[in-house]
C-alpha positions as CSV (number, residue, x, y, z in Angstrom):
1,M,37.3,-38.2,-29.0
2,N,37.4,-36.0,-32.1
3,K,38.6,-33.1,-30.0
4,T,41.4,-35.3,-28.6
5,R,42.4,-36.7,-32.0
6,T,42.5,-33.1,-33.5
7,T,44.6,-31.9,-30.5
8,I,47.1,-34.7,-30.9
9,S,47.3,-34.1,-34.7
10,I,48.0,-30.4,-34.2
11,M,50.6,-31.1,-31.5
12,L,52.5,-33.6,-33.8
13,M,52.3,-31.3,-36.8
14,W,53.6,-28.3,-34.7
15,L,56.4,-30.4,-33.2
16,I,57.6,-31.2,-36.8
17,I,57.3,-27.5,-37.7
18,A,59.2,-26.4,-34.6
19,T,62.0,-28.9,-35.4
20,I,62.3,-27.6,-38.9
21,Q,62.3,-24.0,-37.7
22,S,65.0,-24.7,-35.1
23,I,67.3,-26.2,-37.7
24,Y,66.6,-23.2,-40.0
25,E,67.3,-20.7,-37.2
26,A,70.6,-22.4,-36.2
27,A,71.7,-22.5,-39.8
28,I,70.9,-18.8,-40.3
29,L,72.8,-17.8,-37.1
30,S,75.8,-19.9,-38.2
31,S,75.8,-18.2,-41.7
32,Y,75.9,-14.8,-40.0
33,E,78.9,-15.9,-38.0
34,V,77.2,-15.5,-34.6
35,P,79.6,-16.5,-31.8
36,A,79.3,-20.2,-31.0
37,E,78.6,-19.5,-27.3
38,K,75.4,-17.7,-28.4
39,I,74.2,-20.7,-30.5
40,N,73.1,-23.7,-28.5
41,F,71.2,-25.8,-30.9
42,W,70.0,-28.4,-28.4
43,V,68.7,-25.8,-26.0
44,L,67.1,-24.0,-28.9
45,L,65.5,-27.3,-30.2
46,S,64.3,-28.4,-26.7
47,T,62.9,-25.0,-25.9
48,S,61.1,-24.8,-29.3
49,L,59.7,-28.3,-28.9
50,L,58.4,-27.6,-25.4
51,A,56.8,-24.4,-26.6
52,A,55.2,-26.2,-29.6
53,L,53.9,-29.0,-27.4
54,I,52.3,-26.5,-24.9
55,A,51.0,-24.3,-27.7
56,G,49.7,-27.3,-29.7
57,F,47.8,-28.7,-26.7
58,F,46.4,-25.3,-25.6
59,M,45.4,-24.3,-29.1
60,G,44.0,-27.7,-30.1
61,Y,42.0,-28.4,-27.0
62,F,40.8,-24.9,-26.1
63,F,41.5,-22.2,-28.7
64,F,40.5,-23.9,-32.0
65,P,37.2,-25.3,-30.6
66,K,36.3,-21.8,-29.4
67,A,37.4,-20.3,-32.7
68,N,35.1,-22.8,-34.5
69,V,32.2,-21.5,-32.4
70,W,33.1,-17.9,-33.4
71,L,33.3,-18.9,-37.1
72,R,29.8,-20.5,-36.9
73,T,28.1,-17.7,-34.9
74,L,29.9,-14.4,-35.7
75,P,30.9,-12.4,-38.8
76,Y,34.2,-13.5,-40.3
77,G,35.8,-10.1,-39.8
78,K,35.0,-10.1,-36.1
79,T,36.2,-13.7,-35.8
80,L,39.5,-12.9,-37.5
81,W,40.1,-10.1,-35.0
82,L,39.3,-12.4,-32.1
83,I,41.7,-15.0,-33.4
84,F,44.4,-12.4,-33.9
85,L,44.0,-10.9,-30.4
86,S,43.8,-14.3,-28.7
87,F,46.8,-15.6,-30.5
88,S,48.8,-12.4,-29.9
89,S,48.1,-12.5,-26.1
90,F,49.0,-16.2,-25.9
91,Y,52.2,-15.7,-28.0
92,L,53.3,-12.9,-25.8
93,L,52.9,-15.0,-22.7
94,L,54.5,-18.1,-24.1
95,G,57.2,-16.0,-25.8
96,V,58.3,-14.4,-22.6
97,A,58.4,-17.8,-20.8
98,G,60.3,-19.4,-23.7
99,S,62.8,-16.6,-24.0
100,L,63.5,-16.7,-20.2
101,M,63.9,-20.5,-20.4
102,Y,66.2,-20.5,-23.4
103,N,68.5,-17.7,-22.0
104,G,68.3,-19.2,-18.5
105,L,69.5,-22.6,-19.8
106,T,72.2,-20.9,-21.8
107,Y,73.5,-18.3,-19.3
108,G,72.1,-19.5,-16.1
109,F,68.8,-18.7,-14.5
110,G,68.6,-15.4,-12.8
111,S,71.9,-14.2,-14.3
112,Q,72.3,-10.7,-15.6
113,E,73.0,-12.1,-19.1
114,S,69.9,-14.2,-19.2
115,W,67.6,-11.2,-18.4
116,K,69.5,-9.0,-20.8
117,Y,69.3,-11.3,-23.8
118,A,65.7,-12.3,-23.0
119,T,64.7,-8.7,-23.0
120,E,66.6,-8.0,-26.2
121,H,64.9,-11.0,-27.9
122,M,61.4,-9.9,-27.0
123,F,61.9,-6.6,-28.8
124,S,64.0,-7.9,-31.7
125,T,63.1,-8.3,-35.3
126,E,63.8,-12.0,-34.8
127,N,60.9,-12.3,-32.4
128,L,58.7,-10.3,-34.8
129,K,59.6,-12.8,-37.5
130,N,58.7,-15.7,-35.3
131,Y,55.4,-14.0,-34.3
132,I,54.4,-13.6,-38.0
133,F,55.5,-17.1,-38.8
134,W,53.4,-18.7,-36.1
135,L,50.5,-16.4,-36.7
136,T,50.5,-17.7,-40.3
137,I,50.7,-21.3,-39.0
138,V,47.6,-20.6,-36.7
139,L,45.6,-19.1,-39.6
140,I,46.5,-22.0,-41.9
141,T,45.6,-24.5,-39.2
142,T,42.3,-22.7,-38.7
143,L,41.6,-22.9,-42.5
144,V,42.5,-26.6,-42.7
145,L,40.2,-27.4,-39.7
146,Q,37.4,-25.4,-41.4
147,I,37.9,-27.2,-44.7
148,N,38.0,-30.6,-42.8
149,D,34.8,-29.6,-41.0
150,K,33.1,-28.9,-44.3
151,Y,34.0,-32.2,-45.9
152,G,33.8,-34.3,-42.8
153,P,36.5,-36.1,-40.8
154,G,38.9,-37.9,-43.2
155,N,37.1,-36.7,-46.3
156,F,39.4,-33.7,-46.8
157,Q,42.4,-35.9,-46.9
158,A,40.6,-38.2,-49.3
159,F,39.7,-35.2,-51.5
160,L,43.4,-34.1,-51.6
161,L,44.6,-37.6,-52.4
162,G,42.0,-37.9,-55.2
163,K,40.2,-40.9,-53.6
164,Y,36.9,-39.7,-54.8
165,F,38.0,-38.4,-58.2
166,K,36.6,-41.6,-59.7
167,P,33.1,-42.5,-58.3
168,T,33.3,-45.0,-55.5
169,R,30.7,-47.2,-53.8
170,V,30.5,-46.8,-50.0
171,D,28.1,-47.8,-47.2
172,R,26.6,-44.9,-45.3
173,V,23.9,-44.0,-42.7
174,F,21.8,-41.0,-43.7
175,M,19.5,-38.8,-41.8
176,F,17.1,-36.2,-43.3
177,L,16.2,-33.7,-40.6
178,D,13.3,-31.4,-41.5
179,L,11.8,-28.4,-39.6
180,R,8.1,-28.8,-38.8
181,S,5.6,-26.2,-40.0
182,S,8.2,-24.2,-41.7
183,T,5.7,-22.6,-44.1
184,T,3.4,-21.4,-41.3
185,I,6.4,-20.1,-39.3
186,A,7.7,-18.2,-42.3
187,E,4.3,-16.6,-42.9
188,E,4.1,-15.5,-39.2
189,L,7.7,-14.2,-38.9
190,G,8.2,-12.7,-42.3
191,E,11.1,-13.4,-44.6
192,L,13.9,-11.5,-42.7
193,Q,12.9,-12.8,-39.3
194,Y,12.4,-16.3,-40.6
195,F,15.9,-16.4,-42.1
196,T,17.3,-15.4,-38.7
197,F,15.1,-18.1,-37.1
198,I,16.3,-20.8,-39.5
199,R,19.9,-19.8,-39.1
200,R,19.6,-19.9,-35.3
201,F,18.0,-23.3,-35.5
202,F,20.8,-24.7,-37.7
203,Q,23.4,-23.3,-35.4
204,D,21.8,-24.9,-32.3
205,V,21.0,-28.3,-33.8
206,T,24.2,-28.9,-35.6
207,P,26.7,-29.3,-32.7
208,P,24.8,-32.4,-31.3
209,L,25.0,-34.0,-34.7
210,L,28.7,-33.3,-35.0
211,D,29.3,-34.5,-31.5
212,N,27.9,-37.9,-32.5
213,Q,30.3,-38.0,-35.4
214,G,27.7,-37.1,-38.0
215,E,28.9,-35.3,-41.1
216,I,26.7,-32.4,-42.5
217,Y,26.2,-33.3,-46.1
218,Q,23.9,-30.5,-47.1
219,Y,21.7,-27.7,-45.7
220,V,18.7,-27.5,-48.1
221,G,16.1,-24.9,-47.3
222,D,14.8,-25.9,-43.9
223,E,16.3,-29.3,-44.0
224,I,19.7,-30.8,-42.9
225,V,21.1,-33.9,-44.6
226,V,23.5,-35.8,-42.3
227,S,25.6,-38.9,-43.0
228,W,27.7,-41.3,-41.0
229,K,30.3,-43.9,-42.0
230,L,28.9,-47.2,-40.8
231,D,31.2,-47.7,-37.8
232,S,30.6,-44.1,-36.7
233,G,26.8,-44.2,-37.1
234,L,26.1,-47.7,-35.8
235,G,28.7,-47.7,-33.1
236,G,27.2,-46.5,-29.9
237,Q,24.0,-46.1,-32.0
238,R,25.2,-42.5,-32.5
239,C,22.9,-41.9,-35.5
240,L,19.9,-42.3,-33.1
241,R,21.5,-40.6,-30.1
242,S,22.2,-37.5,-32.3
243,F,18.5,-37.0,-32.8
244,F,17.7,-37.2,-29.1
245,D,20.7,-34.9,-28.2
246,A,19.6,-32.4,-30.8
247,K,16.0,-32.5,-29.5
248,A,17.2,-32.0,-25.9
249,Q,19.3,-29.0,-27.1
250,I,16.4,-27.3,-28.7
251,E,14.2,-28.0,-25.7
252,S,16.8,-26.4,-23.4
253,L,16.6,-23.3,-25.5
254,A,12.8,-23.2,-25.7
255,S,12.5,-20.0,-23.6
256,T,15.1,-18.2,-25.7
257,Y,13.3,-19.1,-28.9
258,Q,10.0,-18.1,-27.4
259,E,11.3,-14.7,-26.3
260,S,13.1,-14.0,-29.7
261,F,10.6,-15.4,-32.2
262,G,7.4,-16.3,-30.4
263,V,7.8,-19.9,-31.5
264,V,9.9,-22.9,-30.5
265,P,11.2,-25.1,-33.4
266,S,10.4,-28.8,-33.7
267,F,11.6,-31.2,-36.2
268,K,11.3,-34.7,-37.6
269,V,13.8,-37.1,-39.0
270,G,14.1,-40.2,-41.2
271,L,17.0,-42.5,-41.2
272,H,18.2,-45.3,-43.5
273,Y,21.4,-46.9,-44.6
274,G,22.9,-48.7,-47.6
275,S,25.3,-48.3,-50.5
276,V,25.7,-45.0,-52.3
277,I,28.0,-43.7,-55.0
278,V,30.4,-40.9,-53.8
279,G,32.6,-38.8,-56.0
280,E,33.8,-35.3,-56.9
281,I,31.3,-33.2,-58.8
282,G,31.4,-29.7,-60.3
283,L,34.0,-27.6,-62.1
284,V,34.0,-24.2,-60.4
285,K,32.7,-25.2,-57.0
286,R,34.0,-28.8,-56.8
287,D,32.4,-30.8,-54.0
288,I,32.0,-34.4,-52.8
289,A,28.5,-35.6,-53.7
290,F,26.5,-38.7,-52.8
291,S,24.1,-40.4,-55.2
292,G,21.8,-43.4,-54.9
293,D,18.4,-44.7,-54.0
294,V,19.4,-44.6,-50.3
295,L,19.0,-40.8,-50.2
296,N,15.7,-40.8,-52.0
297,T,14.4,-43.6,-49.7
298,T,15.6,-41.7,-46.6
299,A,13.7,-38.5,-47.7
300,R,10.5,-40.6,-48.3
301,I,10.8,-42.2,-44.8
302,Q,11.1,-38.7,-43.2
303,S,8.0,-37.6,-45.1
304,K,6.0,-40.3,-43.4
305,C,6.6,-38.8,-39.9
306,N,3.5,-36.6,-40.1
307,H,1.4,-39.5,-41.2
308,F,2.2,-41.5,-38.1
309,G,2.4,-38.5,-35.8
310,V,6.0,-39.2,-34.7
311,D,9.3,-37.3,-34.8
312,I,11.6,-40.2,-35.9
313,L,11.3,-43.1,-38.3
314,I,14.0,-45.6,-39.4
315,S,14.1,-48.3,-42.0
316,N,14.0,-52.0,-41.3
317,Q,17.5,-52.3,-42.7
318,L,18.9,-49.8,-40.2
319,F,16.9,-51.4,-37.4
320,E,18.4,-54.8,-38.1
321,A,22.0,-53.3,-38.3
322,L,21.5,-51.5,-35.0
323,Q,20.3,-54.7,-33.3
324,K,23.6,-56.3,-34.1
325,E,25.3,-53.7,-32.0
326,G,24.0,-55.4,-28.9
327,K,21.9,-54.0,-26.0
328,S,20.3,-50.7,-26.8
329,E,19.2,-47.7,-24.8
330,F,16.4,-47.1,-27.2
331,H,13.0,-48.8,-27.6
332,F,11.8,-49.6,-31.2
333,N,8.1,-49.8,-32.2
334,S,7.1,-51.0,-35.6
335,V,4.6,-48.9,-37.6
336,G,4.2,-51.7,-40.1
337,E,5.0,-51.9,-43.8
338,V,4.6,-48.6,-45.5
339,E,4.2,-47.7,-49.2
340,L,6.8,-45.1,-50.2
341,R,6.5,-43.0,-53.3
342,G,8.7,-44.4,-56.1
343,K,9.3,-47.7,-54.3
344,A,8.0,-50.9,-55.9
345,K,7.7,-52.7,-52.5
346,P,6.5,-51.5,-49.1
347,L,9.2,-50.9,-46.5
348,Q,9.0,-51.9,-42.8
349,L,9.5,-48.8,-40.6
350,Y,10.1,-48.2,-36.9
351,T,9.8,-45.3,-34.6
352,V,12.2,-44.9,-31.7
353,Q,11.9,-43.9,-28.1
354,N,14.7,-43.1,-25.6
355,N,14.5,-45.4,-22.6
356,V,16.6,-42.9,-20.5
């Protein structure tokens, strides 16, 4: 769904840009007193819109998701070259088709004039200008998607509009995901190899969290803090499904980890929900930060996983909220009321099993 929404947003934005560019191009041609028969605004506009629609769909649905993978797994320099080469190839293909279509509609398909002007256009400074223009649009779109990925869906817009300039109270689901036996693994692998191990673990475990509409709040040491807006986290019980999807992802890569590091990572999570304060923080590296007892409680819940010998624990508050969502694919077992450090009253906790 996120992929579809992103693709539609890109297509709409690029259609607007193509419309503005067509108006600009027609105005420039008129100002240079180009013969009227060579300026067909409606053909220019329709060709540009069709090209923008095709490009927006292809780039949004196929290219940008792939570029996102490159950005997460490859050095930025190599990623920029891959983006540049991929876009250039696609632009060449689409540019040839678009030029043939425009000149075919203007002079007649298959006519000598259509082939002549199409060839001239492909090697013209005008086409070079368009190439640089749309390369810039692609790079800006990539940057915006990366910033949006950092802040989470919808949060970048809120950041730009100053929604969180003043602290605001919001309801959120939080997950603290912690790598098991990290100290032991670090001693066995050594600092450099352990860093590679933890980076690989984060790269592999993050996509299932994002696919379930989780927003990565922080990477802290060997821990990931994830948050969900209530409708995203409770809907479809995604906050729980993300854990089991992430676990399945690591299990599917067990042989790769064993071969590369001699150890397969395992992890535990704690989940809780409630009201937190969110707002902008920092001067030089301004960010959106959450604050409140919910985060501390979630961390305490996760710390009890070892005590009960389980991989997941959730609070009673989250359990009751999930029950309101209707029939569940998960089975919940109470571990009783548990004393949590810093909490005046014990908290009822549950572990979760996947019925599938």
